[in-house]
NUKE-152685 format. One line per field, with one value per atom (N, C-alpha, C): residue number from 1; residue in one letter; atom name; x negated, y, z. Coordinates in steps of 0.02 Angstrom, whole numbers, plus 50000, padded with zeros to 5 digits. Atoms other than C-alpha are relative to their C-alpha. Layout:
num <- NUM ... $
residuo <- A ... $
atomo <- CA ... $
xx <- X ... $
yy <- Y ... $
zz <- Z ... $
# end
This chain:
num <- 1 1 1 2 2 2 3 3 3 4 4 4 5 5 5 6 6 6 7 7 7 8 8 8 9 9 9 10 10 10 11 11 11 12 12 12 13 13 13 14 14 14 15 15 15 16 16 16 17 17 17 18 18 18 19 19 19 20 20 20 21 21 21 22 22 22 23 23 23 24 24 24 25 25 25 26 26 26 27 27 27 28 28 28 29 29 29 30 30 30 31 31 31 32 32 32 33 33 33 34 34 34 35 35 35 36 36 36 37 37 37 38 38 38 39 39 39 40 40 40 41 41 41 42 42 42 43 43 43 44 44 44 45 45 45 46 46 46 47 47 47 48 48 48 49 49 49 50 50 50 51 51 51 52 52 52 53 53 53 54 54 54 55 55 55 56 56 56 57 57 57 58 58 58 59 59 59 60 60 60 61 61 61 62 62 62 63 63 63 64 64 64 65 65 65 66 66 66 67 67 67 68 68 68 69 69 69 70 70 70 71 71 71 72 72 72 73 73 73 74 74 74 75 75 75 76 76 76 77 77 77 78 78 78 79 79 79 80 80 80 81 81 81 82 82 82 83 83 83 84 84 84 85 85 85 86 86 86 87 87 87 88 88 88 89 89 89 90 90 90 91 91 91 92 92 92 93 93 93 94 94 94 95 95 95 96 96 96 97 97 97 98 98 98 99 99 99 100 100 100 101 101 101 102 102 102 103 103 103 104 104 104 105 105 105 106 106 106 107 107 107 108 108 108 109 109 109 110 110 110 111 111 111 112 112 112 113 113 113 114 114 114 115 115 115 116 116 116 117 117 117 118 118 118 119 119 119 120 120 120 121 121 121 122 122 122 123 123 123 124 124 124 125 125 125 126 126 126 127 127 127 128 128 128 129 129 129 130 130 130 131 131 131 132 132 132 133 133 133 134 134 134 135 135 135 136 136 136 137 137 137 138 138 138 139 139 139 140 140 140 141 141 141 142 142 142 143 143 143 144 144 144 145 145 145 146 146 146 147 147 147 148 148 148 149 149 149 150 150 150 151 151 151 152 152 152 153 153 153 154 154 154 155 155 155 156 156 156 157 157 157 158 158 158 159 159 159 160 160 160 161 161 161 162 162 162 163 163 163 164 164 164 165 165 165 166 166 166 167 167 167 168 168 168 169 169 169 170 170 170 171 171 171 172 172 172 173 173 173 174 174 174 175 175 175 176 176 176 177 177 177 178 178 178 179 179 179 180 180 180 181 181 181 182 182 182 183 183 183 184 184 184 185 185 185 186 186 186 187 187 187 188 188 188 189 189 189 190 190 190 191 191 191 192 192 192 193 193 193 194 194 194 195 195 195 196 196 196 197 197 197 198 198 198 199 199 199 200 200 200 201 201 201 202 202 202 203 203 203 204 204 204 205 205 205 206 206 206 207 207 207 208 208 208 209 209 209 210 210 210 211 211 211 212 212 212 213 213 213 214 214 214 215 215 215 216 216 216 217 217 217 218 218 218 219 219 219 220 220 220 221 221 221 222 222 222 223 223 223 224 224 224 225 225 225 226 226 226 227 227 227 228 228 228 229 229 229 230 230 230 231 231 231 232 232 232 233 233 233 234 234 234 235 235 235 236 236 236 237 237 237 238 238 238 239 239 239 240 240 240 241 241 241 242 242 242 243 243 243 244 244 244 245 245 245 246 246 246 247 247 247 248 248 248 249 249 249 250 250 250 251 251 251 252 252 252 253 253 253 254 254 254 255 255 255 256 256 256 257 257 257 258 258 258 259 259 259 260 260 260 261 261 261 262 262 262 263 263 263 264 264 264 265 265 265 266 266 266 267 267 267 268 268 268 269 269 269 270 270 270 271 271 271 272 272 272 273 273 273 274 274 274 275 275 275 276 276 276 $
residuo <- M M M L L L S S S A A A T T T A A A V V V L L L A A A S S S V V V T T T I I I V V V G G G S S S P P P V V V S S S A A A G G G A A A P P P P P P A A A H H H V V V Q Q Q T T T I I I S S S V V V D D D T T T G G G F F F R R R P P P T T T R R R D D D G G G F F F S S S F F F A A A N N N W W W S S S G G G L L L S S S R R R Q Q Q T T T A A A L L L S S S R R R K K K H H H M M M F F F E E E L L L L L L Q Q Q K K K A A A G G G R R R C C C V V V D D D D D D G G G V V V N N N P P P K K K C C C T T T L L L R R R N N N G G G Y Y Y V V V V V V D D D L L L A A A H H H L L L N N N E E E H H H L L L S S S Q Q Q G G G R R R C C C E E E G G G M M M A A A V V V L L L A A A A A A R R R I I I F F F L L L H H H K K K T T T P P P L L L T T T H H H V V V S S S T T T R R R A A A N N N T T T T T T H H H D D D L L L T T T V V V R R R E E E S S S A A A D D D E E E I I I A A A Y Y Y W W W W W W A A A T T T Q Q Q L L L A A A P P P N N N L L L Q Q Q Q Q Q W W W S S S A A A A A A H H H R R R A A A D D D S S S V V V H H H V V V L L L A A A H H H E E E I I I L L L A A A R R R M M M R R R N N N K K K V V V M M M L L L T T T I I I G G G L L L Y Y Y S S S K K K D D D T T T A A A H H H A A A V V V L L L A A A I I I K K K G G G V V V Q Q Q R R R G G G N N N V V V T T T T T T F F F T T T V V V Y Y Y D D D P P P N N N F F F P P P D D D Q Q Q T T T R R R T T T L L L V V V L L L D D D H H H I I I R R R D D D T T T W W W M M M Y Y Y R R R R R R A A A L L L S S S P P P D D D G G G R R R L L L V V V T T T L L L S S S G G G K K K G G G P P P G G G G G G L L L D D D Y Y Y V V V P P P I I I S S S M M M R R R S S S T T T R R R S S S Q Q Q W W W E E E F F F L L L G G G G G G F F F $
atomo <- N CA C N CA C N CA C N CA C N CA C N CA C N CA C N CA C N CA C N CA C N CA C N CA C N CA C N CA C N CA C N CA C N CA C N CA C N CA C N CA C N CA C N CA C N CA C N CA C N CA C N CA C N CA C N CA C N CA C N CA C N CA C N CA C N CA C N CA C N CA C N CA C N CA C N CA C N CA C N CA C N CA C N CA C N CA C N CA C N CA C N CA C N CA C N CA C N CA C N CA C N CA C N CA C N CA C N CA C N CA C N CA C N CA C N CA C N CA C N CA C N CA C N CA C N CA C N CA C N CA C N CA C N CA C N CA C N CA C N CA C N CA C N CA C N CA C N CA C N CA C N CA C N CA C N CA C N CA C N CA C N CA C N CA C N CA C N CA C N CA C N CA C N CA C N CA C N CA C N CA C N CA C N CA C N CA C N CA C N CA C N CA C N CA C N CA C N CA C N CA C N CA C N CA C N CA C N CA C N CA C N CA C N CA C N CA C N CA C N CA C N CA C N CA C N CA C N CA C N CA C N CA C N CA C N CA C N CA C N CA C N CA C N CA C N CA C N CA C N CA C N CA C N CA C N CA C N CA C N CA C N CA C N CA C N CA C N CA C N CA C N CA C N CA C N CA C N CA C N CA C N CA C N CA C N CA C N CA C N CA C N CA C N CA C N CA C N CA C N CA C N CA C N CA C N CA C N CA C N CA C N CA C N CA C N CA C N CA C N CA C N CA C N CA C N CA C N CA C N CA C N CA C N CA C N CA C N CA C N CA C N CA C N CA C N CA C N CA C N CA C N CA C N CA C N CA C N CA C N CA C N CA C N CA C N CA C N CA C N CA C N CA C N CA C N CA C N CA C N CA C N CA C N CA C N CA C N CA C N CA C N CA C N CA C N CA C N CA C N CA C N CA C N CA C N CA C N CA C N CA C N CA C N CA C N CA C N CA C N CA C N CA C N CA C N CA C N CA C N CA C N CA C N CA C N CA C N CA C N CA C N CA C N CA C N CA C N CA C N CA C N CA C N CA C N CA C N CA C N CA C N CA C N CA C N CA C N CA C N CA C N CA C N CA C N CA C N CA C N CA C N CA C N CA C N CA C N CA C N CA C N CA C N CA C N CA C N CA C N CA C N CA C N CA C N CA C N CA C N CA C N CA C N CA C N CA C N CA C N CA C N CA C N CA C N CA C N CA C N CA C N CA C N CA C N CA C N CA C N CA C N CA C N CA C N CA C N CA C N CA C N CA C $
xx <- 49950 49540 49988 50005 49534 50063 49941 49648 50040 49957 49794 49972 50027 49707 49940 50059 49557 50017 49980 49658 49995 50009 49612 49969 50028 49506 49948 50056 49369 50023 49983 49414 49948 50055 49272 50008 50000 49273 49933 50067 49103 50000 50003 49078 49971 50029 48986 50054 49953 49079 50002 49993 49146 49959 50043 49014 49970 50032 48915 49956 50041 48840 50023 49975 48938 50044 49957 49027 50073 49928 49215 50028 49971 49332 50010 49983 49373 49939 50057 49194 49977 50015 49195 50009 49990 49182 50049 49950 49332 49996 50010 49310 50046 49955 49434 49983 50014 49399 50051 49948 49542 49973 50028 49426 50015 49984 49498 49938 50057 49361 50022 49977 49397 49972 50030 49278 50031 49965 49386 50076 49930 49553 50033 49973 49574 50004 49995 49613 49936 50061 49470 50011 49984 49559 50026 49980 49601 50074 49933 49769 50005 49993 49840 50068 49937 49975 50024 49972 50085 50045 49951 50210 50000 49991 50228 50050 49953 50347 49972 50031 50222 49989 50018 50188 50058 49942 50362 50032 49958 50474 50053 49954 50580 50072 49930 50769 50009 49994 50750 49980 50023 50651 50042 49955 50764 50062 49940 50913 49984 50019 50819 49999 50004 50792 50068 49940 50964 50066 49937 51095 50039 49966 51132 50030 49977 51163 50056 49948 51291 50014 49983 51335 49953 50047 51206 50026 49977 51251 49950 50042 51158 50045 49955 51249 49967 50034 51123 49952 50045 51035 49954 50040 50979 50035 49968 51017 50009 49984 51099 50028 49971 51144 50040 49958 51289 50002 50004 51258 50067 49936 51397 50020 49984 51384 50017 49982 51420 49942 50058 51243 49978 50021 51184 49924 50071 51004 49990 50012 50946 49927 50068 50793 49954 50041 50731 49974 50020 50727 49944 50053 50627 49935 50061 50504 49968 50027 50485 49953 50043 50417 49940 50054 50315 49944 50049 50228 49948 50048 50141 49943 50053 50038 50028 49977 50047 49961 50043 49933 50036 49963 50068 50013 49986 50116 49938 50062 49936 49976 50021 49893 50044 49954 50049 49994 50005 50035 49934 50065 49849 50003 49995 49889 50045 49953 50036 49967 50035 49929 49949 50050 49792 50031 49965 49918 50042 49962 49996 50075 49929 50164 50026 49985 50162 49948 50049 50082 49967 50035 49949 50030 49971 50031 50066 49939 50188 49984 50022 50088 49964 50039 49972 49983 50022 49940 49928 50069 49768 49950 50048 49688 49986 50020 49593 50000 49998 49589 50038 49968 49677 49955 50048 49519 50001 49997 49546 50060 49939 49716 49989 50002 49741 50059 49945 49852 50063 49942 49967 50034 49971 49990 50035 49977 50021 50039 49970 50096 50072 49930 50278 50007 49999 50245 49976 50024 50146 50056 49944 50294 50055 49949 50414 49982 50019 50315 49990 50000 50288 50069 49931 50477 50026 49975 50501 49990 50012 50432 50060 49942 50595 50058 49946 50700 50011 49985 50789 49964 50033 50715 49926 50070 50538 49992 50002 50576 50008 49989 50640 49939 50061 50488 49944 50052 50371 50010 49986 50457 49987 50010 50452 49926 50071 50266 49961 50033 50219 50009 49991 50284 49953 50046 50153 49935 50066 49988 49949 50054 49826 49976 50022 49776 50046 49952 49935 49995 50005 49920 49937 50063 49739 50009 49989 49789 50049 49949 49944 49974 50024 49860 49948 50052 49710 50031 49967 49822 50037 49964 49928 49951 50051 49773 49971 50025 49709 50050 49947 49876 50015 49997 49845 50055 49952 49960 49961 50029 49904 50048 49957 49968 49969 50023 49957 50000 50003 49910 50016 49983 49990 49962 50038 49886 50037 49961 49977 49966 50026 49912 50046 49958 49982 50015 49993 49953 49998 50014 49929 50042 49972 50025 49969 50040 49918 50006 49996 49922 49937 50058 49774 50015 49991 49759 49945 50049 49673 49972 50030 49548 49951 50042 49432 50017 49990 49447 49949 50049 49318 50015 49994 49347 49937 50058 49192 50013 49984 49230 50064 49940 49352 50009 49994 49332 50018 49981 49420 49989 50015 49359 50032 49970 49461 49966 50024 49380 50061 49939 49510 49984 49999 49542 50042 49967 49587 50009 49990 49668 49971 50032 49589 49928 50072 49416 49989 50011 49397 49931 50063 49263 49965 50029 49233 50043 49960 49289 49990 50004 49322 50011 49990 49327 50046 49954 49463 49981 50025 49401 50052 49952 49520 49967 50030 49462 50055 49948 49566 50004 50001 49511 50022 49981 49524 50067 49936 49681 49997 50012 49609 49985 50020 49582 49965 50038 49466 49990 50009 49458 49960 50045 49309 50002 50007 49285 50065 49935 49470 50007 49989 49534 50060 49945 49637 50041 49959 49780 49966 50035 49665 49934 50058 49528 49936 50059 49408 49994 50011 49329 50008 49985 49396 50001 49991 49407 50070 49934 49580 49992 50006 49601 50062 49942 49728 49990 50002 49762 50071 49935 49906 50046 49951 50065 50011 49979 50122 49958 50044 49973 49988 50013 49969 50063 49952 50086 49973 50020 50075 50063 49944 50190 49973 50022 50162 50023 49984 50159 50062 49943 50287 50067 49937 50418 50024 49981 50417 50047 49950 50574 50052 49942 50721 50059 49946 50832 49981 50027 50793 50050 49949 50957 50010 49992 50967 50071 49931 51156 50008 49995 51121 49961 50041 51012 50043 49962 51072 49964 50037 50943 49926 50072 50756 49971 $
yy <- 49967 49122 49980 50017 49132 49963 50032 49021 50052 49952 49105 50017 49987 49086 50045 49958 49181 50073 49932 49335 50044 49952 49484 49968 50038 49369 50040 49965 49495 50064 49940 49621 50010 49989 49698 50066 49938 49825 50005 49992 49892 50060 49943 50000 49980 50015 50009 49997 50000 49964 50069 49935 50116 50000 49993 50167 50069 49934 50318 50010 49984 50398 49967 50033 50288 50048 49957 50371 49987 50011 50396 49953 50051 50271 50024 49977 50383 50001 50003 50370 49929 50069 50181 49990 50018 50101 49942 50052 50000 49982 50021 49897 49942 50053 49790 49985 50022 49689 49948 50047 49604 49938 50055 49492 50006 49988 49559 50028 49977 49580 50012 49984 49671 49956 50042 49560 49930 50064 49410 50009 49993 49472 50059 49945 49628 49981 50012 49639 50020 49984 49639 50058 49944 49773 50059 49939 49952 50015 49971 50034 50036 49968 50100 50035 49966 50216 49978 50021 50200 49939 50054 50065 49961 50043 49918 49946 50054 49772 49951 50049 49662 50026 49972 49782 50036 49966 49854 49956 50037 49804 49964 50040 49663 50006 50004 49649 49951 50051 49492 50027 49975 49580 50058 49947 49732 49970 50031 49619 49966 50031 49526 50052 49947 49691 50029 49959 49767 49962 50034 49633 49992 50009 49603 50066 49935 49790 50028 49974 49808 49953 50039 49751 50020 49987 49735 49970 50023 49721 50019 49986 49716 50011 49984 49805 49986 50015 49745 50055 49944 49914 50014 49985 49955 49975 50026 49855 50055 49952 49954 49964 50026 49919 50055 49952 50009 49978 50018 50009 50014 49995 50002 50072 49929 50189 50037 49970 50219 50025 49976 50270 49948 50045 50196 50005 50004 50139 49965 50033 50101 49982 50026 50004 50051 49950 50144 50051 49950 50264 49972 50031 50142 49997 50007 50112 50067 49932 50299 50018 49988 50312 49953 50050 50152 50020 49984 50220 50050 49951 50352 49968 50035 50220 49946 50060 50056 49986 50012 50081 49966 50029 50039 49925 50069 49877 49956 50038 49821 49988 50007 49854 49951 50043 49767 49927 50068 49614 49968 50027 49592 49979 50016 49597 49940 50056 49477 49934 50061 49350 49982 50011 49371 49969 50023 49341 49937 50059 49194 50011 49985 49283 49991 50016 49271 49948 50050 49107 50021 49982 49136 49962 50040 48997 50030 49966 49105 50050 49951 49228 49965 50034 49109 49929 50069 48921 49989 50006 48955 50030 49962 49079 49966 50026 49027 50054 49944 49200 50057 49940 49367 50031 49970 49427 49967 50036 49295 50019 49985 49363 50051 49952 49456 50048 49953 49606 49965 50033 49499 49953 50047 49370 50035 49970 49491 50065 49933 49651 50003 49998 49606 49994 50008 49550 50064 49935 49711 50051 49953 49810 49988 50018 49717 50028 49977 49758 50075 49927 49936 50028 49974 49958 49996 50005 49907 50064 49938 50076 50047 49957 50156 49980 50023 50057 50051 49949 50171 49992 50007 50094 50018 49981 50116 50075 49928 50294 50035 49971 50332 49991 50014 50250 50048 49957 50348 50072 49930 50515 50011 49993 50484 50004 50001 50446 50057 49941 50588 50060 49946 50699 49994 50010 50628 50038 49969 50714 49949 50044 50643 49959 50034 50599 49941 50053 50497 49944 50050 50410 49957 50037 50361 49946 50048 50277 49945 50048 50193 49949 50045 50122 49951 50043 50056 49949 50045 49982 49944 50052 49890 49952 50044 49824 49953 50043 49759 49946 50049 49669 49958 50043 49581 50020 49973 49693 50032 49966 49736 50053 49944 49899 50041 49950 50022 50068 49930 50203 50044 49953 50340 50065 49937 50493 50050 49951 50651 50068 49933 50814 50036 49961 50949 49964 50031 50850 49924 50071 50672 49965 50046 50533 49932 50060 50378 49952 50051 50214 49957 50043 50114 49948 50053 49956 50004 49997 49970 49930 50066 49827 49998 49996 49887 50066 49939 50016 50005 49989 50091 50068 49937 50220 50010 49980 50305 50069 49936 50440 50028 49966 50562 49995 50009 50501 49927 50067 50351 49996 50010 50284 49935 50060 50164 49985 50024 50063 49973 50019 50037 49969 50023 49941 50049 49951 50072 49968 50033 49994 50037 49963 50131 49978 50017 50057 49926 50072 49868 49987 50025 49781 50051 49949 49938 50012 49975 50010 50076 49929 50189 50010 49986 50272 50060 49947 50377 50019 49977 50482 50045 49962 50547 50029 49966 50676 50016 49993 50668 50071 49934 50837 50054 49950 50939 49986 50021 50842 50004 49997 50826 49931 50062 50687 50017 49988 50670 49933 50059 50545 50021 49979 50569 49952 50040 50507 49965 50024 50485 50018 49988 50481 50046 49952 50632 49976 50019 50616 50011 49988 50687 49962 50043 50560 50025 49974 50666 49970 50020 50612 50062 49942 50728 49978 50012 50743 50020 49985 50731 50013 49983 50810 50034 49966 50881 50013 49983 50951 49997 50005 50910 49952 50046 50817 50014 49991 50789 49967 50026 50714 49926 50071 50535 49964 50045 50391 49929 50070 50203 49957 50047 50055 49929 50069 49879 49956 50046 49743 49959 50041 49647 50033 49966 49780 49993 50007 49742 49941 50053 49644 50018 49986 49626 50022 49979 49657 50067 49936 49841 50057 49948 49936 50037 49967 49971 50029 49976 49995 50072 49933 50159 50050 49957 50227 50054 49945 50399 50035 49970 50439 50005 49992 50459 50036 $
zz <- 49957 49984 50073 49929 50174 50022 49972 50274 50039 49965 50361 50069 49932 50530 49999 50005 50465 49987 50017 50416 50062 49946 50525 50062 49944 50631 50039 49968 50670 50032 49963 50805 50054 49953 50904 50035 49961 51043 50035 49972 51092 50045 49955 51244 50067 49935 51409 50053 49944 51569 50031 49968 51658 50065 49941 51784 50000 49997 51837 49940 50057 51684 49935 50061 51561 49961 50040 51416 50015 49988 51437 49947 50042 51356 49928 50067 51208 49953 50044 51141 49987 50017 51134 49924 50070 50963 49996 50013 50906 49926 50069 50748 49983 50023 50650 49927 50068 50492 49980 50021 50400 49965 50040 50298 49926 50071 50134 49965 50039 50003 49927 50067 49839 49944 50052 49739 49996 50000 49783 50005 49984 49847 49965 50039 49740 49927 50072 49555 49965 50037 49430 49952 50044 49328 50041 49965 49374 49990 50006 49403 49933 50066 49240 49995 50014 49174 49931 50064 49022 50008 49997 48979 49934 50058 48862 50019 49986 48846 50051 49956 48938 50071 49934 49083 50035 49970 49118 50053 49953 49262 49960 50040 49194 50026 49981 49196 50057 49948 49301 50069 49936 49437 50024 49979 49437 50033 49972 49467 50067 49937 49604 50056 49950 49694 50018 49990 49673 50000 50009 49641 50066 49936 49826 50026 49977 49847 49957 50044 49709 49942 50060 49534 49944 50054 49396 49935 50066 49213 49947 50057 49049 49940 50056 48908 49933 50061 48781 49979 50015 48777 50058 49941 48953 50062 49939 49112 50052 49948 49251 50060 49938 49432 50034 49964 49515 50073 49930 49702 50035 49965 49832 50015 49988 49862 49935 50064 49677 49960 50036 49631 49948 50054 49466 49990 50013 49446 49933 50064 49270 49992 50009 49216 49968 50033 49104 50050 49950 49252 50044 49960 49358 49961 50040 49217 49984 50010 49189 50058 49941 49367 50000 50001 49349 49952 50051 49194 50024 49974 49301 50039 49964 49391 50046 49964 49487 50063 49942 49637 50056 49944 49763 49988 50015 49676 50002 49999 49656 50072 49931 49839 50038 49964 49902 49977 50024 49790 50021 49978 49829 50074 49928 50016 50011 49991 49999 49980 50020 49906 50054 49948 50037 50063 49941 50176 49988 50021 50081 50004 50004 50078 49929 50070 49888 49978 50022 49830 49934 50062 49698 49941 50055 49595 49975 50023 49587 49945 50050 49482 49942 50051 49389 50023 49984 49384 49981 50024 49311 50049 49959 49432 50067 49934 49588 50053 49954 49667 49967 50028 49645 49947 50046 49558 49932 50063 49423 49957 50036 49374 49945 50055 49210 50006 50002 49177 49975 50030 49069 50051 49952 49208 50058 49937 49350 49994 50008 49275 50026 49979 49306 50075 49927 49485 50033 49974 49515 49996 50008 49447 50052 49951 49562 50069 49933 49720 50001 50005 49659 50015 49994 49651 50071 49932 49833 50040 49964 49888 49998 50007 49830 50045 49955 49955 50056 49950 50080 50066 49935 50236 49996 50007 50168 49991 50008 50115 50067 49934 50290 50045 49961 50371 49979 50026 50258 50024 49981 50294 50074 49927 50482 50017 49983 50484 49966 50029 50367 50045 49951 50507 50059 49945 50626 49988 50005 50663 49977 50021 50594 50060 49939 50773 50016 49986 50800 49948 50053 50632 50007 49991 50665 50053 49946 50828 49979 50018 50757 49949 50052 50602 50029 49971 50698 50048 49953 50833 49964 50039 50704 49968 50029 50617 50052 49946 50784 50019 49988 50801 49938 50060 50634 49951 50049 50532 49943 50058 50356 49975 50019 50285 49944 50049 50143 50033 49978 50175 49940 50052 50072 50009 50000 50026 49956 50037 49972 49999 50008 49903 49951 50045 49790 49935 50066 49631 50001 49998 49693 50054 49952 49778 49985 50013 49798 50058 49949 49893 49999 49993 49958 50054 49951 50064 50052 49946 50233 50012 49991 50251 50059 49941 50391 50035 49963 50529 50056 49947 50646 50033 49962 50783 50041 49960 50852 50028 49969 50976 49973 50024 50897 49925 50072 50718 49985 50022 50640 49925 50070 50473 49976 50029 50367 49934 50065 50229 49963 50036 50094 49932 50070 49934 49961 50042 49804 49931 50065 49648 49940 50055 49542 49989 50003 49577 50014 49989 49552 50030 49971 49655 50045 49957 49759 50061 49945 49924 50005 49986 49976 50075 49930 50147 50011 49980 50226 50072 49936 50373 50034 49962 50506 50062 49943 50634 50051 49950 50794 50028 49969 50862 49951 50051 50702 49968 50030 50651 49923 50073 50475 49973 50033 50349 49934 50062 50199 49965 50043 50056 49939 50053 49942 49941 50061 49763 49981 50024 49727 49927 50071 49549 49991 50012 49495 49940 50057 49369 49932 50064 49234 49995 50006 49270 50033 49967 49373 50070 49931 49538 50043 49958 49673 50073 49929 49861 50020 49974 49938 50075 49929 50109 50024 49973 50226 50074 49929 50399 50027 49969 50514 49963 50031 50465 49926 50068 50287 49947 50052 50198 50001 49993 50260 50026 49969 50298 49996 50008 50313 50000 50001 50278 50009 49992 50346 49942 50054 50213 50018 49979 50316 49988 50012 50280 49928 50070 50094 49993 50003 50058 49948 50043 49939 50041 49956 50090 50032 49979 50105 49995 49996 50122 49934 50064 49936 49992 50008 49954 50024 49976 50042 49958 50042 49903 49968 50028 49851 49942 50055 49718 50017 49989 49695 49940 $
# end
């Protein structure tokens, strides 16, 4: 594992001084490397769907997320939490959503361990790196961090940034990474909603390319390409719900968002949740 001071240590800006005949500032190369490496800091297993007793969100973690926002009870059949606004969240409903895939939870937990926000020993006393963790050891913690995406403040943040242009998002994400902020990027298409972790970013001229950790592909990276002029994005070799490799792409607002890892918290305005 890298020390905390090594996280996001490599930030490079390459460009000629402004002078006669020099390229304008917008064609400079800006490069950021977080230091996250999937073969060490990512999980050795792939994102999965389905549900079992061992991989479901636990009653304990549901209560940790929601108890401060209302009243949680276990009737012996299915735990439920009644929030202050009267909305009832039940564990079965959360796990129904979780069973469709855990990409968000895997990306967030991997980043939190990398940033030392979640101690590795909290997940396993045996593992030396995130890559050493097993599904059995980490499934409940993955489920917990997956569930944080449903918090109202994160939902509001996501909706606001999905309204941004690709050009604006490219600048914002790269700027935050340069300021040592790690973040997940959400990719949305007609049939797919997927989350990846940005680990490198390079802007060359009017194109920004993000290298990402995709929980669907252990030990690999993928690239997300954003074109500032065309206001388009493209993500090749993504995994479709039916298991095919496909290209995800979009133009203009609506297809991308991002959420800083630092926003993930149990104090996330759950009392204002009106449904999901």
